[in-house]
C-alpha positions in Angstrom: 0.0 0.0 0.0 2.8 2.4 0.8 4.4 1.9 -2.6 1.1 2.5 -4.3 0.5 5.7 -2.4 4.0 6.9 -3.3 3.4 6.2 -7.0 0.1 8.1 -6.8 2.0 11.1 -5.3 4.7 10.8 -8.0 2.1 10.8 -10.8 0.6 14.1 -9.4 4.0 15.8 -9.0 5.1 14.9 -12.5 1.8 16.0 -14.0 1.6 19.4 -12.4 5.2 20.4 -12.7 6.0 20.0 -16.4 3.4 22.4 -17.8 3.9 26.0 -16.8 2.7 27.9 -19.9 -0.7 29.6 -20.3 -3.0 28.6 -23.1 -3.7 31.8 -25.1 -5.0 31.8 -28.7 -4.5 35.6 -28.9 -0.8 34.8 -29.4 -1.4 33.2 -32.8 0.1 35.2 -35.7 0.2 35.1 -39.5 -2.3 36.0 -42.2 -6.0 35.7 -41.3 -6.1 32.4 -43.1 -3.0 31.1 -41.3 -4.3 32.2 -37.9 -7.7 30.5 -38.5 -6.0 27.2 -39.6 -3.6 27.4 -36.6 -6.6 28.0 -34.3 -8.4 25.0 -35.7 -5.4 22.7 -35.4 -4.7 24.0 -31.8 -8.3 23.4 -30.9 -8.2 19.9 -32.3 -5.2 18.8 -30.3 -6.0 20.5 -27.0 -9.7 19.7 -27.3 -8.9 16.0 -27.6 -6.5 16.2 -24.6 -9.2 17.8 -22.5 -12.0 15.4 -23.6 -13.3 12.6 -21.4 -11.2 9.4 -21.4 -13.0 6.2 -20.2 -10.2 4.8 -17.9 -12.5 1.9 -17.1 -13.7 -1.4 -18.7 -17.2 -1.8 -20.2 -18.5 -3.9 -17.3 -20.6 -1.9 -14.8 -19.7 -1.2 -11.2 -23.0 -2.5 -9.9 -25.5 -0.8 -7.6 -23.1 -0.7 -4.6 -20.0 0.0 -6.6 -17.9 3.2 -6.6 -14.4 4.2 -7.6 -12.4 7.3 -6.6 -9.1 7.8 -8.5 -6.3 10.1 -9.4 -5.2 10.0 -13.1 -2.4 11.5 -15.2 -2.6 11.8 -19.0 0.3 12.6 -21.3 -0.9 14.3 -24.5 1.6 13.8 -27.3 1.2 17.2 -29.1 2.9 18.4 -32.3 5.1 20.8 -30.4 7.0 21.9 -33.5 3.9 23.3 -35.1 3.6 27.1 -35.2 0.4 27.2 -33.1 2.3 25.8 -30.2 5.5 27.7 -30.7 3.7 31.0 -30.9 2.2 30.6 -27.4 5.4 29.6 -25.6 7.7 26.8 -24.7 5.2 23.9 -24.5 6.6 20.4 -23.7 6.2 17.7 -26.3 4.1 15.6 -23.8 1.5 17.8 -22.1 0.7 16.3 -18.7 -2.9 16.6 -17.5 -3.8 15.4 -14.0 -7.4 14.6 -13.1 -9.6 13.5 -10.2 -12.1 10.9 -11.4 -15.2 9.6 -9.5 -17.6 6.9 -10.7 -20.7 5.5 -9.1 -22.7 2.4 -10.1 -26.5 2.5 -10.4 -29.1 -0.1 -11.2 -29.7 -1.5 -14.7 -25.9 -1.5 -15.7 -25.7 2.3 -15.5 -22.6 4.1 -14.2 -22.2 7.9 -13.6 -18.8 9.6 -13.6 -17.3 13.0 -13.1 -13.8 14.5 -13.5 -12.0 17.6 -12.4 -8.6 19.0 -13.2 -6.8 22.2 -12.3 -3.2 22.5 -13.6 -1.0 24.7 -11.3 1.1 27.4 -13.0 -1.3 27.5 -15.9 -4.7 29.1 -16.6 -6.4 25.8 -17.2 -9.0 24.0 -15.2 -11.5 21.4 -16.4 -14.7 19.6 -15.3 -16.7 16.9 -17.0 -19.2 14.1 -16.7 -20.2 10.7 -18.2 -23.1 8.3 -18.4 -22.3 4.7 -19.2 -24.8 2.0 -19.9 -23.6 -1.6 -20.0 -26.3 -3.2 -22.1 -24.4 -6.5 -21.9 -23.1 -6.8 -18.3 -20.8 -9.8 -19.1 -20.3 -13.0 -17.3 -17.9 -15.9 -16.8 -17.7 -16.7 -20.5 -19.2 -13.6 -22.1 -17.8 -10.0 -22.5 -19.4 -6.8 -21.3 -20.4 -4.2 -23.9 -21.3 -0.6 -23.0 -22.1 2.7 -24.6 -21.1 6.0 -23.1 -21.9 9.7 -23.5 -19.5 12.4 -22.2 -19.1 16.1 -21.7 -16.2 18.3 -20.7 -15.8 22.1 -20.2 -12.6 24.2 -20.1 -12.4 26.9 -17.5 -9.9 29.6 -16.7 -8.8 30.6 -20.2 -10.0 34.1 -20.7 -9.7 34.0 -24.5 -11.1 30.6 -25.2 -14.5 29.0 -24.7 -14.1 25.3 -25.3 -16.2 22.2 -24.6 -16.3 18.7 -25.8 -19.1 16.1 -26.3 -18.5 12.5 -27.0 -19.9 9.0 -27.3 -18.2 5.6 -27.6 -18.9 1.9 -27.5 -16.5 -0.4 -25.6 -16.0 -4.1 -24.9 -14.2 -5.8 -22.0 -13.6 -9.3 -20.5 -12.1 -10.0 -17.1 -9.5 -12.7 -16.5 -8.7 -13.1 -12.8 -7.2 -9.7 -11.7 -6.8 -8.4 -15.3 -9.5 -6.8 -17.4 -8.5 -5.7 -20.9 -10.9 -3.4 -22.8 -11.1 -1.5 -26.1 -13.5 0.8 -27.9 -14.1 3.5 -30.5 -16.2 6.7 -30.6 -16.3 10.3 -31.6 -15.5 13.6 -29.9 -17.1 16.8 -31.0 -15.0 19.9 -30.0 -16.6 23.4 -29.9 -13.9 26.0 -29.7 -14.8 29.7 -29.6 -12.2 32.5 -29.4 -13.3 35.4 -27.1 -12.1 38.7 -25.7 -9.3 39.0 -28.2 -8.6 42.6 -29.4 -9.2 43.0 -33.2 -10.2 39.4 -33.2 -10.5 37.9 -36.7 -10.7 34.3 -35.5 -14.0 32.5 -35.8 -15.6 29.5 -33.9 -14.5 26.0 -34.9 -16.7 22.9 -34.6 -14.5 19.8 -35.0 -15.4 16.1 -34.9 -12.7 13.5 -34.3 -12.9 9.7 -34.4 -11.1 8.1 -31.6 -9.9 4.6 -30.6 -8.8 3.4 -27.2 -7.5 0.4 -25.4 -6.6 -0.2 -21.9 -6.0 -2.7 -19.0 -7.3 -2.7 -15.5 -5.5 -4.5 -12.7 -7.6 -5.2 -9.6 -5.9 -5.7 -6.3 -8.7 -5.8 -3.7 -9.8 -2.2 -3.0 -7.0 -0.8 -5.1 -7.1 -0.8 -8.9 -4.7 0.5 -11.6 -5.6 1.3 -15.2 -3.3 2.0 -18.2 -5.0 3.4 -21.3 -4.0 4.7 -24.7 -6.3 6.9 -26.8 -5.7 7.8 -30.4 -7.1 10.6 -32.6 -5.2 13.5 -34.3 -2.6 13.0 -31.6 -2.2 10.1 -29.1 -2.7 10.3 -25.3 -1.4 7.9 -22.7 -3.0 7.7 -19.3 -2.4 6.0 -15.9 -5.0 5.8 -13.1 -4.8 4.7 -9.5 -8.1 4.2 -7.8 -9.8 3.0 -4.6 -13.2 1.3 -4.8 -15.2 -1.9 -5.2 
């Protein structure tokens, strides 16, 4: 247990210390066409990174089930692109820490919520999910679930960004291991605001995503590793307590 708690603390420290640059679309330069394209590309990458990641198998928690976890996501951005360079010295792997809570309900339904606030930046985030396992799975059969999600960016004066998503996933447990995989879409709404002489316009972007992960259950402690793929990949780790 002591080693697990130490690893959780290390995940948080690494996540919050490597990103110390504000997100500010007003820094984008170039012709009007170039600025708009840069804004669209920036919105596509950061929007995916701030969208809702499953971090759980398809199988439901059950009516008495709950899970409280800390997560850390590394978003593999295209740091050499002008839309990142014009805003500052962003790292190639943007770390995003999150708190994640999930609660099981009847009929194979789970509710979830996330919150993130990244120190030394102007970024905070909240979101929610509803997951329905229409096939709960069993000893020989997999679980299959559909999920709807929403996230909202806060703290960035010049950007109003939110995401809505849906996905379908499948999982099958084997002893303490539960691999899972799925696919879905994320819709990103990104609106520049409060920028002097602003010529940028709102972007609505839809991305197809694929994901795969593995949960390791050790009694009340569970660990999850997940990879999500869209325009850029994201890699996440989760350490949770629940049943």
